[in-house]
C-alpha positions in Angstrom: 24.9 -14.7 16.2 22.0 -14.0 13.5 19.5 -11.6 12.8 16.8 -13.3 15.1 18.9 -11.9 17.9 17.8 -9.2 20.0 20.2 -6.3 20.0 21.2 -6.8 23.8 21.6 -10.2 22.8 23.9 -9.5 20.3 26.0 -7.0 22.0 26.7 -9.1 24.5 27.7 -12.6 21.7 29.9 -9.5 19.9 31.5 -8.3 23.2 32.5 -11.8 24.8 34.0 -12.9 21.3 36.1 -9.6 21.3 37.5 -10.0 24.7 37.6 -13.9 24.4 35.6 -15.4 26.5 33.8 -16.9 23.7 36.7 -18.8 21.6 34.3 -20.4 18.5 31.1 -18.1 17.1 29.1 -19.9 15.0 27.0 -17.1 12.7 25.3 -16.2 9.7 26.4 -15.2 6.2 25.1 -11.3 7.1 28.2 -11.2 10.0 30.3 -10.4 7.3 29.2 -6.9 6.4 28.8 -4.5 9.0 30.1 -6.0 11.7 34.3 -5.8 13.0 34.9 -9.4 14.6 38.4 -10.3 14.0 38.9 -14.1 14.2 42.6 -16.1 13.5 40.5 -18.3 12.0 37.4 -18.7 9.4 35.9 -21.5 8.2 33.0 -21.0 5.2 30.6 -23.9 5.8 29.1 -24.4 2.4 29.0 -21.4 -0.6 25.2 -21.7 -1.3 22.1 -20.3 0.3 18.4 -20.4 -0.5 16.9 -18.2 -2.8 13.4 -17.8 -1.9 12.4 -15.7 -5.4 14.1 -18.9 -7.0 12.9 -21.2 -4.9 16.5 -23.2 -4.9 19.9 -22.8 -3.7 21.9 -20.7 -5.3 25.7 -19.9 -5.1 27.0 -16.7 -2.8 28.4 -13.9 -5.1 32.1 -14.1 -4.9 32.6 -11.0 -2.9 30.3 -12.0 -0.2 33.1 -15.1 -0.1 35.8 -12.8 0.0 34.0 -10.5 2.6 33.9 -13.8 4.7 37.3 -14.4 4.1 38.3 -11.1 5.7 37.3 -11.7 9.2 40.5 -13.7 9.4 43.8 -12.2 10.1 42.5 -8.5 10.7 44.8 -5.4 11.2 45.7 -4.0 14.2 44.5 -7.6 15.6 46.6 -10.2 13.8 50.0 -10.5 11.7 48.4 -13.4 10.1 45.1 -15.3 9.5 43.7 -18.9 8.3 40.3 -19.1 6.0 38.9 -22.4 5.3 36.2 -22.4 2.6 34.3 -25.9 2.1 33.0 -26.0 -1.2 31.6 -29.1 -3.7 34.4 -30.6 -5.4 33.3 -29.3 -9.1 33.3 -26.1 -7.8 37.1 -25.9 -6.2 38.8 -24.9 -9.4 36.3 -21.5 -9.8 36.6 -20.6 -6.6 40.7 -21.2 -6.7 41.0 -19.0 -9.5 38.8 -16.0 -8.4 40.0 -16.6 -4.6 43.7 -16.1 -6.0 43.4 -13.9 -8.7 41.9 -10.3 -9.3 38.9 -10.5 -11.5 37.2 -7.6 -13.4 34.5 -5.6 -11.9 31.5 -5.6 -14.2 28.7 -2.7 -14.3 25.2 -3.6 -12.6 23.5 -0.8 -14.6 21.3 -3.8 -16.9 17.9 -4.1 -17.8 15.7 -3.0 -14.4 18.4 -1.0 -13.3 19.2 0.6 -16.4 15.3 1.3 -17.3 14.7 3.0 -13.4 18.0 5.0 -14.2 16.6 6.4 -17.5 13.0 7.2 -16.1 14.7 9.3 -13.2 16.8 11.2 -15.6 13.8 11.9 -18.5 11.7 12.7 -14.9 14.3 15.4 -13.8 14.2 16.6 -17.4 18.0 15.7 -18.3 16.8 13.6 -20.8 14.6 14.6 -23.5 15.3 12.5 -26.3 16.7 9.5 -27.5 20.2 10.9 -28.5 20.4 12.4 -25.0 19.6 8.9 -23.2 22.9 7.4 -25.9 25.1 10.4 -24.6 23.8 9.8 -20.8 25.3 5.8 -21.2 28.3 7.0 -22.7 29.4 8.7 -19.5 28.6 5.8 -17.5 31.1 2.9 -16.2 28.8 0.6 -18.5 30.2 2.3 -21.4 33.7 1.7 -20.3 32.9 -1.9 -19.8 31.1 -2.5 -22.7 33.8 -1.6 -24.7 36.2 -3.7 -22.8 34.0 -7.0 -22.5 31.2 -6.6 -25.3 29.8 -10.3 -25.2 29.2 -9.9 -21.7 26.7 -7.1 -22.5 25.4 -8.2 -26.3 27.4 -6.0 -28.1 29.3 -7.4 -31.4 32.4 -5.2 -30.8 34.4 -2.7 -28.4 34.3 -0.8 -31.6 32.8 2.8 -31.9 30.1 1.9 -34.5 28.8 -1.4 -32.7 29.1 0.2 -29.4 26.6 3.3 -30.4 24.2 0.7 -32.3 24.4 -1.2 -29.1 23.2 1.6 -27.0 20.8 2.2 -29.9 19.3 -0.6 -29.4 18.8 -1.2 -25.7 18.1 2.6 -25.4 14.8 2.0 -27.8 14.2 -1.4 -26.2 14.2 0.4 -22.9 12.4 3.4 -23.8 9.5 0.8 -25.2 9.4 -0.9 -22.0 8.7 2.3 -20.2 6.4 3.3 -22.3 4.4 0.5 -21.9 4.1 0.8 -18.3 2.8 4.2 -18.5 6.2 5.6 -17.2 7.1 8.2 -20.4 5.4 9.0 -23.9 7.7 9.0 -26.6 6.9 12.0 -29.5 7.0 10.4 -32.7 5.0 13.0 -34.5 8.0 15.2 -35.6 10.7 12.6 -37.0 8.7 9.1 -36.7 9.5 6.2 -35.0 11.7 4.9 -37.5 13.7 7.7 -36.6 17.0 7.4 -34.1 15.9 10.7 -32.6 12.7 10.7 -31.1 11.2 12.9 -28.3 10.6 11.4 -24.7 8.4 13.1 -21.8 7.8 11.7 -18.5 4.4 10.7 -17.3 2.9 11.5 -13.8 3.7 7.6 -13.1 7.3 8.1 -14.3 7.5 10.9 -12.0 6.1 9.0 -8.9 8.6 6.0 -9.9 11.3 8.9 -9.9 10.2 10.9 -7.0 9.4 7.5 -4.5 12.5 5.1 -6.0 10.2 2.7 -7.6 10.6 0.0 -9.8 9.3 1.2 -13.2 6.6 -1.3 -13.5 4.9 -0.2 -9.8 3.3 3.2 -10.6 1.2 1.0 -13.1 0.7 -1.8 -10.9 -0.5 0.5 -8.2 -2.8 2.1 -10.3 -4.5 -0.6 -11.9 -4.9 -1.9 -7.9 -6.8 1.6 -7.0 -9.0 1.6 -9.9 -10.1 -1.8 -9.3 -10.6 -1.5 -5.5 -12.6 2.1 -6.6 -15.1 0.1 -8.8 -15.4 -2.3 -6.0 -16.2 0.3 -3.2 -18.8 1.4 -5.8 -20.2 -1.9 -6.3 -20.2 -2.6 -2.8 -21.9 0.6 -2.2 -24.7 0.4 -4.8 -25.7 -3.3 -3.5 -26.1 -1.2 0.4 -28.2 1.0 -1.0 -30.2 -1.6 -3.1 -30.9 -3.3 0.1 -31.4 -0.8 1.6 -33.8 1.4 -0.1 -36.6 1.9 1.6 -35.0 3.3 4.5 -33.1 6.2 2.3 -33.2 9.4 4.3 -34.1 12.7 2.3 -31.1 13.9 1.6 -30.7 11.0 -1.0 -34.1 11.5 -2.7 -32.3 13.7 -5.0 -30.4 10.4 -6.6 -33.6 9.4 -7.7 -33.8 8.6 -11.6 -36.8 10.3 -12.3 -36.6 9.2 -16.0 -36.6 5.4 -14.6 -39.7 6.3 -12.6 -37.9 6.1 -9.6 -36.8 2.8 -9.9 -33.2 3.0 -10.3 -31.4 5.1 -7.9 -27.5 6.7 -8.7 -25.5 7.3 -5.8 -22.6 9.0 -5.1 -19.6 6.9 -3.4 -20.3 9.2 0.2 -24.0 9.0 0.8 -24.1 7.1 4.2 -25.1 10.2 5.9 -25.6 9.7 10.0 -28.5 12.5 11.3 -25.4 15.1 11.8 -24.6 15.2 8.6 -21.0 13.9 8.6 -20.0 11.5 6.2 -19.1 7.9 7.0 -18.4 4.7 5.0 -19.7 1.7 6.2 -18.0 0.2 8.6 -18.1 -3.8 6.5 -17.1 -1.7 3.3 -14.1 0.3 5.1 -12.8 -2.8 6.6 -12.3 -4.5 3.2 -11.1 -1.0 1.5 -8.3 -1.3 3.9 -7.8 -4.9 3.5 -7.6 -4.4 0.0 -5.6 -1.0 0.0 -3.2 -3.1 2.3 -3.2 -5.8 -0.8 -2.3 -3.7 -3.3 0.6 -2.5 -1.8 1.8 -6.2 -1.1 1.7 -6.9 -4.4 4.1 -4.3 -5.7 7.8 -5.5 -7.1 9.3 -3.5 -4.1 8.2 -6.8 -2.3 9.5 -9.4 -4.9 12.8 -10.1 -2.5 10.9 -10.9 0.6 12.6 -14.1 1.3 10.3 -17.1 1.4 12.7 -19.8 2.8 12.7 -23.7 2.7 9.2 -25.1 3.9 8.1 -21.7 4.9 5.3 -22.1 2.8 3.6 -24.4 5.2 4.1 -21.9 8.1 2.5 -18.9 6.0 -0.3 -21.4 5.7 -0.5 -21.8 9.3 0.4 -18.2 10.0 -2.8 -17.6 7.6 -5.2 -19.5 9.4 -4.8 -17.3 12.7 -5.5 -14.2 10.5 -8.8 -12.6 9.9 -8.0 -11.7 6.3 -6.3 -14.5 5.2 -3.7 -15.1 2.2 -5.5 -12.2 0.6 -8.3 -9.1 1.0 -11.2 -11.4 -0.2 -10.9 -13.2 3.1 -12.3 -9.7 4.8 -15.2 -10.3 2.8 -15.8 -14.3 3.7 -16.5 -15.4 7.0 -14.4 -18.1 7.0 -10.8 -18.6 5.6 -11.3 -22.0 5.0 -14.9 -21.2 2.7 -12.4 -18.9 0.9 -10.3 -21.8 0.2 -12.5 -24.1 -0.4 -12.4 -25.2 -4.1 -8.6 -25.0 -4.3 -6.2 -27.9 -4.7 -3.1 -28.0 -1.6 -0.5 -27.5 -4.4 -2.2 -24.4 -5.6 -2.6 -23.3 -1.9 1.2 -24.0 -1.3 2.1 -22.4 -4.4 0.1 -18.9 -3.2 1.9 -19.5 -0.2 4.9 -19.5 -1.5 4.9 -16.0 -3.3 6.8 -13.8 -1.3 4.1 -11.2 -1.8 1.6 -13.2 0.1 4.2 -13.5 3.0 4.5 -9.4 3.1 0.8 -9.4 3.2 0.7 -12.0 6.3 3.5 -10.1 8.2 1.5 -7.0 7.7 -1.5 -8.2 9.1 0.2 -10.4 11.9 1.7 -7.1 13.0 -1.9 -5.2 13.1 -3.6 -8.2 15.0 -0.7 -8.6 17.3 -0.6 -12.5 15.8 2.1 -14.2 17.4 5.3 -15.2 14.3 6.1 -18.5 14.0 9.5 -18.1 14.0 12.5 -15.0 14.8 13.4 -15.1 11.1 9.8 -13.8 10.4 10.4 -10.7 13.2 13.5 -9.4 10.7 11.1 -10.1 7.7 8.1 -7.9 9.3 10.8 -5.0 10.0 12.1 -4.9 6.4 8.3 -5.1 5.4 6.8 -2.1 7.4 10.0 0.3 6.6 8.7 0.3 3.3 4.8 0.9 3.7 5.1 5.0 4.7 6.8 5.3 1.3 4.7 3.0 -1.2 1.4 4.5 0.6 2.2 7.6 0.0 3.2 7.4 -3.7 0.1 5.1 -3.7 -2.0 8.1 -3.1 0.0 10.6 -5.5 -1.0 8.0 -8.0 -4.4 8.2 -6.8 -5.0 11.9 -7.0 -3.3 12.2 -10.0 -5.7 9.6 -12.0 -7.3 11.8 -15.0 -9.6 8.6 -15.8 -10.9 8.5 -12.2 -14.3 10.5 -11.6 -13.5 11.3 -8.2 -11.0 10.2 -5.5 -12.4 11.0 -2.2 -13.7 7.3 -1.5 -9.8 6.0 -2.2 -8.4 9.2 -0.9 -10.1 8.7 2.4 -9.5 5.0 2.8 -5.7 5.8 2.6 -6.3 7.9 5.6 -7.6 5.2 7.5 -5.1 2.7 6.4 -2.2 5.2 7.9 -4.7 5.3 11.2 -4.9 1.9 11.3 -1.3 0.9 10.9 -0.8 3.9 13.5 -2.8 2.5 15.9 -2.9 -1.0 15.4 -6.6 -1.1 15.6 -8.9 -2.3 12.9 -11.6 0.5 11.6 -14.4 -2.2 12.7 -13.0 -1.7 16.7 -14.7 1.1 18.2 -12.3 3.9 19.0 -13.1 3.5 23.0 -11.0 0.3 23.2 -8.0 2.8 22.6 -8.5 3.8 26.2 -5.5 2.1 28.6 -6.7 -0.2 30.8 -10.0 -1.1 29.0 -11.3 -4.3 29.9 -12.7 -6.4 27.2 -16.6 -5.6 27.8 -15.5 -2.2 28.7 -17.3 -1.1 25.4 -20.5 -2.5 26.4 -20.6 -1.3 29.7 -20.2 2.3 28.6 -23.2 1.8 25.9 -25.2 0.6 28.8 -24.0 3.3 31.3 -26.8 5.8 32.9 -27.8 8.8 31.2 -28.2 7.9 28.1 -24.8 5.5 27.4 -21.1 6.6 26.0 -20.8 5.9 22.5 -17.5 7.5 21.4 -14.3 9.0 22.6 -16.1 12.8 21.6 -18.6 12.0 24.1 -16.2 10.6 27.0 -13.9 13.5 26.1 -16.5 16.4 26.6 -17.8 15.2 29.9 -17.4 16.7 33.1 -14.2 15.3 34.2 -15.0 14.2 37.6 -18.3 12.8 35.9 -15.8 10.6 33.3 -14.1 9.8 36.2 -16.5 8.2 38.0 -17.7 6.1 35.0 -14.5 4.7 34.0 -13.7 3.3 37.9 -16.7 1.7 38.1 -15.9 0.0 34.8 -12.0 -0.2 34.9 -11.9 -1.7 38.9 -9.5 1.2 40.4 -8.6 5.0 40.6 -5.2 4.1 39.0 -6.6 2.6 35.8 -9.3 5.2 35.5 -6.7 8.0 36.1 -4.2 6.8 33.3 -7.2 6.6 31.1 -8.1 10.1 32.0 -4.8 11.7 31.1 -4.5 9.4 27.8 -8.3 11.0 26.9 -7.6 14.7 28.0 -4.6 14.4 26.0 -6.8 14.4 22.9 -7.3 17.6 21.4 -10.6 19.2 21.0 -10.8 20.1 17.1 -13.4 22.2 15.5 -14.1 23.9 12.1 -15.7 27.7 12.3 -16.3 30.5 10.2 -16.3 28.3 6.9 -16.9 30.2 3.8 -17.2 29.5 0.2 -16.5 32.1 -2.5 -15.9 31.5 -5.9 -13.9 34.3 -8.5 -14.2 34.6 -12.0 -11.3 35.8 -14.2 -13.1 37.8 -16.7 -10.2 37.5 -19.4 -9.7 34.2 -19.3 -13.2 33.0 -18.4 -12.2 30.4 -15.4 -13.3 30.6 -12.1 -11.7 29.7 -8.8 -12.8 28.6 -5.5 -12.0 29.3 -2.5 -12.6 28.3 0.6 -11.4 29.4 4.2 -12.3 28.4 7.7 -10.9 28.8 11.3 -9.5 25.5 12.6 -9.9 25.4 16.2 -7.5 23.4 18.5 -8.1 23.1 22.1 -5.9 20.4 23.7 -6.2 20.0 27.6 -3.7 17.6 30.4 -1.2 15.7 28.6 1.1 16.4 25.7 4.0 15.4 23.9 6.0 18.2 25.8 5.3 18.7 29.6 3.0 17.5 32.3 -0.5 16.8 33.0 -1.5 20.2 34.8 -4.8 20.4 33.9 -4.1 23.6 32.4 -5.3 24.6 28.8 -1.9 24.5 26.3 -1.8 28.3 25.0 0.4 29.3 21.7 1.2 26.8 18.7 0.2 23.1 19.5 3.3 21.3 18.7 2.9 18.2 20.6 2.7 15.7 17.9 -0.7 16.0 16.7 -1.2 14.7 13.9 -4.5 16.3 11.7 -5.9 15.5 7.9 -8.6 17.4 6.4 -10.3 15.6 3.6 -12.1 18.3 1.1 -14.6 16.6 -1.0 
């Protein structure tokens, strides 16, 4: 019984053990939590496990060992129970003491946890000064244990004066750490830093950490990564603009710097415009930006605990060679992962592969590109990682939009939506959307491009075709009526969206001099055929369109 089993297999094993068909069950330590599988005899084979973060074997917490022992002789199932613990000789006295004698429960409100709790209270307005923070700690279990066990928490004694001084010290240390990571601002203008009671205000990063339950160091890490990505996009666009200077269309001519004799060209991050006037980022830049965005996300402190088990760095290295981006997003700019690793020693490469953030990035890639995972443990690790991605991506976007030093976030906001699209469809941006059609053969896109009548280049063209003509075209490519019918049903389940009656107005408040821009438009959504609710009857859907359609509108 282990986490690598599928749900049905795990249920069968548990049922067979409960009804007595299986007399002996070998299980991992996680069985002790959340599963009611009682036994008369429990043998704990060893009290250590490999901690990937520390890269060494560490002891199970005593509470975990007690929980494992608790499987023996459960009430309503047995009147007695026997537990055997196999432990190293030098640890026998330790376990004998703590298993047979009660031990105190200490507070976990230390270091990072304390800073995150204080940051959350500051963001919500509960704490506005150092004295407020000291008072807040005084009502916690931490304060009770400091008085009972002062040496454990670093206090001189359990006396009131020493406890208050200890609270002042840890609050000032926590506030300094939060300020260094951009979560709070210390107001020292009124009382001065040497005074015990300075004011505390939350910043935008501190609010993000509170709203999205992040480690207090993560928002600043996200902002640094996003700023770097924004500079890289601008640099890549500039390089592309310079290489294609002779092919600039007339709409870009306004970007010519007349003072430099039209030698230097300045471009906005959104200048790649096809003939229809819509904006589109170059595919090669877009692909790199998506990879870098996911790498920034994988590098956050939320994934510090992703397990890298013994010798898994070798599995990570083998997995990285099968993935297009490799161990970091720079692989998206290199044609070969081997070229990207050139110049690194084998020890350096293994150090990178042993990093939990590298494993996290590889697992996200493996899911996107449907790569085969080396062992079953990676399946559960992937689930753990993917569950965190939507929350972290939303936090990253809020950090990007709220970055006051950014000259504009249209490019990065556009990439956020592309990342969501990639995660949802598991289709990269360099893949033609026509590949989303069910049953599309490998050469289907090229066959559609070479179809009679000028070819079909996009889903929109195919969607707006006469249904009978589209059916005839797809039957030739997919080699059968059934496959073509499935593709047509999928195609006509997609809504046709258009924006009409666009009106921009600017109103000025004469008393304040502030102007407010108002953009109004009519959004027309036409859906036919399949929807998330109802059958494919070929009729237009009237009324409210509420069938799981996701629409993202970005104005810039």
